[in-house]
C-alpha positions as CSV (number, residue, x, y, z in Angstrom):
1,M,117.0,16.2,134.8
2,P,114.5,18.9,134.1
3,P,114.7,22.0,136.4
4,K,112.3,22.1,139.2
5,T,109.2,24.3,139.2
6,S,107.9,25.9,142.4
7,K,104.0,25.5,142.5
8,K,102.2,28.4,143.7
9,T,99.7,27.7,146.6
10,D,96.7,29.6,147.8
11,P,97.2,31.5,151.2
12,K,94.3,29.4,152.6
13,G,96.4,26.2,151.7
14,G,94.8,25.2,148.5
15,K,96.2,25.1,145.1
16,A,96.3,28.5,143.1
17,A,93.8,28.8,140.1
18,P,95.5,28.6,136.7
19,A,96.3,31.9,135.1
20,K,94.0,33.0,132.3
21,K,95.5,33.3,128.9
22,K,95.5,36.5,127.3
23,E,93.1,37.1,124.3
24,G,94.6,37.6,120.9
25,G,97.6,35.4,121.6
26,G,101.2,36.5,122.6
27,G,103.3,39.2,121.3
28,G,102.9,41.2,118.1
29,K,101.0,44.2,116.9
30,A,97.5,44.7,118.0
31,K,94.8,44.6,115.2
32,K,93.5,47.8,113.9
33,K,89.8,48.6,115.0
34,K,87.5,48.8,112.1
35,W,85.2,51.7,111.9
36,S,81.3,51.1,111.3
37,K,79.4,52.0,108.2
38,G,77.8,55.1,110.0
39,K,81.2,56.5,111.2
40,V,82.8,56.0,107.7
41,R,79.9,58.0,106.3
42,D,80.6,60.7,109.0
43,K,84.2,61.1,108.3
44,L,83.9,61.1,104.6
45,S,81.3,63.9,104.4
46,N,83.6,65.9,102.6
47,M,81.2,66.8,99.5
48,V,82.1,69.8,97.5
49,L,78.6,69.7,95.6
50,F,75.2,68.7,96.8
51,D,73.8,65.3,95.8
52,Q,70.1,64.9,94.9
53,A,69.2,63.2,98.3
54,T,71.0,65.9,100.4
55,Y,69.6,68.7,98.4
56,D,66.0,67.3,99.0
57,K,66.6,66.9,102.7
58,L,68.0,70.5,102.8
59,Y,64.4,71.6,101.6
60,K,62.4,69.2,103.7
61,E,64.1,69.2,107.1
62,I,66.3,72.1,107.5
63,I,63.6,74.7,106.8
64,S,61.4,73.4,109.8
65,V,64.2,74.2,112.3
66,K,63.3,77.3,114.3
67,L,67.0,78.7,114.5
68,I,69.2,77.7,111.7
69,T,73.1,78.2,111.5
70,P,75.8,76.8,109.2
71,S,76.8,74.5,112.1
72,V,73.3,73.1,112.1
73,V,73.2,72.4,108.7
74,S,76.7,70.9,108.5
75,E,75.7,68.7,111.5
76,R,72.5,67.4,110.2
77,L,73.4,67.0,106.4
78,K,76.9,65.8,107.2
79,V,78.5,68.4,104.9
80,R,81.1,71.1,104.8
81,A,80.4,74.4,106.4
82,S,81.2,76.3,103.2
83,L,78.6,74.1,101.5
84,A,76.3,74.6,104.3
85,K,76.6,78.3,104.0
86,A,75.9,78.2,100.5
87,G,72.5,76.3,100.9
88,L,71.5,79.1,103.5
89,D,72.3,81.5,101.1
90,E,70.1,79.9,98.5
91,L,67.1,79.5,101.0
92,H,67.6,83.1,101.9
93,Q,67.5,84.4,98.3
94,K,64.1,82.5,97.6
95,G,62.6,84.1,100.7
96,L,62.2,80.7,102.6
97,I,64.3,82.0,105.7
98,K,64.8,85.4,107.1
99,C,68.4,86.6,108.1
100,V,68.3,88.1,111.8
101,V,72.1,88.3,112.9
102,K,75.0,88.3,110.4
103,H,78.2,88.4,112.2
104,G,81.5,86.9,110.5
105,S,80.8,83.4,109.5
106,Q,77.8,83.0,111.9
107,L,74.4,83.4,110.3
108,K,71.4,82.9,112.2
109,M,68.4,82.5,110.0
110,P,64.9,81.5,111.5
111,P,62.5,80.3,108.7
112,D,60.1,82.7,107.4
113,T,56.8,80.9,108.0
114,A,54.9,82.9,105.3
115,A,57.0,82.0,102.6
116,L,57.2,78.4,103.7
117,A,53.3,78.1,103.7
118,S,53.3,79.8,100.2
119,N,55.8,77.4,99.0
120,K,53.8,74.3,100.2
121,N,50.6,75.4,99.0
122,S,51.9,76.2,95.4
123,D,50.9,73.8,92.7
124,R,54.3,73.7,91.2
125,K,56.7,70.9,92.1
126,P,59.7,71.6,94.3
127,S,62.0,70.9,91.4
128,Q,60.4,73.7,89.5
129,N,61.4,76.2,92.2
130,R,65.0,75.1,92.4
131,P,67.8,77.0,90.4
132,K,69.6,75.4,87.5
133,R,72.0,73.1,89.0
134,A,75.5,72.0,87.7
135,P,75.7,68.4,86.2
136,D,76.8,67.1,89.5
137,G,73.7,68.4,91.3
138,H,75.2,71.6,92.8
139,P,73.0,74.8,92.7
140,G,74.3,77.1,90.2
141,K,75.8,80.3,91.4
142,K,75.2,83.9,90.0
143,P,77.8,84.8,87.5
144,W,80.4,87.4,88.9
145,K,80.3,90.8,87.2
146,K,83.5,92.5,86.5
147,G,84.0,95.6,88.2
148,K,81.4,95.0,90.8
149,S,82.6,96.1,94.4
150,R,81.8,94.2,97.5
151,R,82.5,97.0,99.8
152,P,79.6,98.8,101.5
153,S,78.0,101.8,99.7
154,A,79.3,104.3,102.2
155,F,82.9,103.3,101.5
156,R,82.3,103.0,97.7
157,A,80.8,106.3,97.0
158,R,81.9,109.7,98.4
159,R,79.6,111.6,100.5
160,S,78.4,114.6,98.7
161,D,79.4,117.9,100.3
162,A,76.8,120.1,101.8
163,F,78.4,123.3,100.5
164,P,79.9,122.2,97.0
165,K,80.4,125.7,95.7
166,T,84.0,127.2,96.3
167,V,84.5,130.8,97.4
168,E,86.5,133.0,95.1
169,V,89.8,134.1,96.9
170,P,91.2,137.5,95.7
171,A,94.2,137.2,93.4
172,E,95.8,139.9,95.4
173,R,95.7,138.0,98.7
174,L,97.1,134.9,96.6
175,R,100.0,136.9,95.4
176,E,100.7,138.2,99.1
177,L,100.8,134.7,100.4
178,D,102.9,133.3,97.7
179,T,106.5,132.7,99.0
180,G,108.0,131.5,95.6
181,A,105.6,128.6,94.6
182,S,105.1,130.3,91.4
183,L,108.7,130.6,90.6
184,L,109.2,126.8,90.4
185,Q,109.6,125.6,86.7
186,P,109.2,121.6,86.6
187,A,110.0,121.6,82.8
188,R,113.7,122.9,83.6
189,A,114.3,119.8,85.4
190,K,116.8,117.3,83.7
191,T,115.4,114.0,84.5
192,K,111.8,112.7,84.2
193,E,111.5,111.8,87.8
194,G,112.7,115.3,88.7
195,K,109.9,116.9,86.6
196,Q,107.1,114.9,88.1
197,R,108.6,115.6,91.7
198,L,108.6,119.3,91.1
199,A,105.3,119.4,89.6
200,K,103.9,117.7,92.6
201,R,105.7,120.0,94.9
202,K,104.3,123.2,92.9
203,T,100.8,121.7,93.1
204,R,101.0,121.3,96.8
205,F,102.4,124.6,97.5
206,I,99.6,126.5,95.3
207,E,96.8,124.3,97.2
208,R,98.3,125.4,100.3
209,I,98.3,129.0,99.5
210,E,94.6,128.7,98.3
211,R,93.5,126.9,101.5
212,T,95.3,129.6,103.7
213,A,93.5,132.4,101.7
214,R,90.3,130.8,102.1
215,A,90.6,130.2,105.8
216,E,91.2,134.0,106.3
217,L,87.8,134.7,105.0
218,L,86.5,133.1,108.3
219,N,88.6,135.3,110.5
220,H,86.8,138.6,110.9
221,Q,89.1,139.8,113.7
222,Q,91.7,142.5,112.7
223,T,94.9,143.6,114.6
224,G,94.7,147.0,116.2
225,F,96.2,150.0,114.5
226,L,95.8,153.8,114.5
227,E,94.8,156.0,111.8
228,P,95.1,159.5,112.3
229,D,93.6,162.4,110.3
230,E,95.3,164.2,107.7
231,G,98.0,166.3,108.7
232,M,98.2,164.9,112.2
233,S,101.0,162.6,113.5
234,T,100.4,159.4,115.7
235,Q,103.1,160.9,118.1
236,S,100.6,163.3,119.4
237,I,98.2,160.6,120.4
238,H,98.1,160.1,124.2
239,Q,96.6,156.9,125.9
240,A,93.8,159.1,127.4
241,D,92.6,159.7,123.7
242,I,92.5,156.0,122.9
243,C,90.4,155.3,126.0
244,E,87.8,157.7,124.8
245,A,87.6,156.2,121.4
246,V,87.5,152.5,122.1
247,D,84.6,150.6,123.6
248,I,83.9,150.0,127.2
249,A,85.2,146.6,127.2
250,S,88.7,147.7,126.0
251,A,88.8,150.9,128.0
252,T,88.5,148.9,131.4
253,K,91.8,147.3,130.4
254,H,93.7,150.7,130.6
255,F,95.8,151.0,133.8
256,E,98.6,153.6,134.7
257,L,101.9,153.0,136.4
258,D,103.8,155.9,137.7
259,L,107.6,154.9,137.8
260,P,109.6,158.2,137.4
261,R,112.7,157.0,139.4
262,F,114.2,154.0,137.8
263,G,113.1,154.6,133.9
264,P,113.0,154.7,131.3
265,Y,111.5,151.2,131.1
266,R,111.3,148.3,128.6
267,F,108.3,146.0,129.0
268,N,107.3,142.6,127.5
269,Y,103.9,140.5,127.6
270,T,103.7,136.8,127.8
271,A,102.2,134.8,124.7
272,N,98.8,134.8,126.2
273,G,99.1,138.5,127.1
274,R,98.2,138.0,130.9
275,H,101.6,138.8,132.6
276,I,103.9,141.7,131.9
277,L,107.6,142.3,132.5
278,L,109.1,145.7,133.2
279,G,112.9,146.5,133.1
280,G,114.1,150.0,134.2
281,R,117.3,151.4,132.8
282,K,118.5,151.9,136.5
283,G,118.3,148.2,137.4
284,H,114.6,147.9,138.3
285,V,113.0,144.5,137.2
286,S,109.4,143.6,138.0
287,A,106.8,141.0,136.9
288,F,103.1,141.1,137.8
289,D,99.7,140.0,136.5
290,W,98.3,143.2,135.0
291,M,94.6,141.9,135.0
292,T,94.4,141.2,138.9
293,K,97.6,143.3,139.8
294,D,99.3,140.6,141.5
295,L,102.9,141.1,142.0
296,K,105.0,137.9,141.1
297,S,108.5,139.3,141.6
298,E,110.4,142.5,142.0
299,V,114.1,143.0,142.2
300,N,117.0,145.6,141.6
301,V,119.9,143.8,139.7
302,M,122.1,146.9,140.7
303,E,123.2,147.1,137.1
304,S,121.8,149.0,134.2
305,V,119.1,147.0,132.0
306,R,119.0,147.2,128.4
307,D,116.0,145.0,127.6
308,V,113.9,142.1,129.2
309,Q,112.2,139.2,127.5
310,W,109.8,136.3,128.7
311,L,110.7,132.7,127.9
312,H,108.5,129.8,126.8
313,V,106.8,130.0,130.4
314,D,105.7,132.5,132.4
315,T,108.3,131.6,135.1
316,L,111.4,132.1,133.5
317,F,112.6,135.5,131.9
318,A,115.7,137.1,130.5
319,V,117.5,140.3,131.3
320,A,120.0,141.8,129.1
321,Q,122.2,143.6,131.8
322,K,125.4,146.0,131.3
323,R,127.7,143.1,131.0
324,W,126.0,139.7,130.6
325,L,122.8,138.2,130.0
326,R,121.0,136.4,132.8
327,I,118.0,134.3,133.4
328,Y,115.7,134.5,136.4
329,D,112.6,133.1,137.7
330,T,109.5,134.7,139.1
331,A,110.8,134.6,142.6
332,G,113.6,136.9,141.5
333,T,116.4,134.1,141.8
334,E,119.1,134.2,139.3
335,L,119.4,130.9,137.4
336,H,121.9,131.3,134.9
337,C,124.5,133.8,133.8
338,L,125.5,133.6,130.0
339,K,129.0,135.2,129.8
340,A,129.1,134.3,126.1
341,L,126.5,136.9,125.4
342,F,128.1,140.0,126.3
343,D,126.9,143.8,126.0
344,I,123.4,142.8,124.7
345,K,121.3,145.5,123.4
346,R,117.9,143.9,122.3
347,L,116.3,140.4,122.9
348,E,113.5,138.5,121.1
349,F,112.1,135.0,121.9
350,L,111.0,132.6,119.0
351,T,108.3,130.6,120.7
352,R,107.9,128.0,118.1
353,H,111.7,127.2,117.9
354,L,112.6,127.9,121.6
355,L,115.3,130.3,120.5
356,L,116.4,133.4,122.3
357,V,117.7,135.8,119.6
358,A,120.1,138.6,121.3
359,A,121.6,141.5,119.4
360,S,124.9,142.9,120.9
361,N,126.9,146.1,120.5
362,T,129.8,144.0,119.2
363,T,127.9,143.5,115.8
364,F,127.0,139.9,116.6
365,L,123.5,138.3,116.5
366,H,123.2,135.3,118.9
367,W,120.9,132.4,118.9
368,L,120.4,130.6,122.2
369,D,118.6,127.2,122.3
370,V,116.9,127.5,125.7
371,S,116.0,123.7,125.6
372,V,119.6,122.7,126.0
373,G,121.3,125.9,126.8
374,K,123.6,126.0,123.9
375,I,124.2,128.7,121.4
376,R,123.3,127.4,117.9
377,L,124.5,130.3,115.6
378,M,126.6,133.7,116.1
379,P,126.8,135.5,112.6
380,L,128.5,138.5,112.2
381,C,126.2,141.5,111.4
């Protein structure tokens, strides 16, 4: 017997309505939707060249638009953006439109009404105004010229010098600044690369010497010096005599310190010449601002002092005492005691290299790197 089937009933008591059959039959793949003719034309707008109809439409419809961009031309004519840009360039070359803004690929070109009116009133046909086209209908492009640069003129040509004439440098000054560049002999190199390398190096050294000598012509300042009369020694010249001979501005910088108790003294100025450091033979160490006469520190180390020296800042200084070299700050506090530097006589600081040079009685020359606190070199003198 066939199996019993349960009949569905309506909640109200009636029979249920029969189910509607699905359109398109049962299972299987769905049919592909067909494109309309207009959509196919929009999708296939991949023309590389203008056809005759599109080219005529470019001159009739596009020119009447108030604000033209490549996107507007591409949307109206259904062409590529590159082809739309080429059409705008052609209209711009003929004077039918005027370029207002050019930023990257965005060209905003409103039509030139005067040129458009003259084009309409001309007796010639539109076909006579068009450039020569390729066989496929594409407007011909200008032939590319070899060697033509597309860079702006500001980058293509060097700007002329306002002062083209070079100033002659004395040959004596060039010889004084020559540190051995003229002694290089590229011809004596064994390899070709070595000759070229030495020739470039020699040229670079000579140019550096010339630039240095030419820059010195602009420096009119000279270091101070004493020039005594004939038969007179500089040892007999006193500070009072110098103050009477110099100008008023320099004379106001003169000051006098009377320190007869702990001398004789060694002194040292900072790199900017503002602060002075004094060290007496009997242990007196003092630092102050000589312009305002403000005392920064004063201490007696209770030991003979051989020499004093400022470091790279005006808050640290070195004192060569009888036994060891010591580092102090402006408050008079001892920061370091360098026992490796024993019996030091003279001190000198190389600002550009951060090296403290010390000469001792034991015939040694010490080079102390103050940035890390290590002795870099200790040759025997």
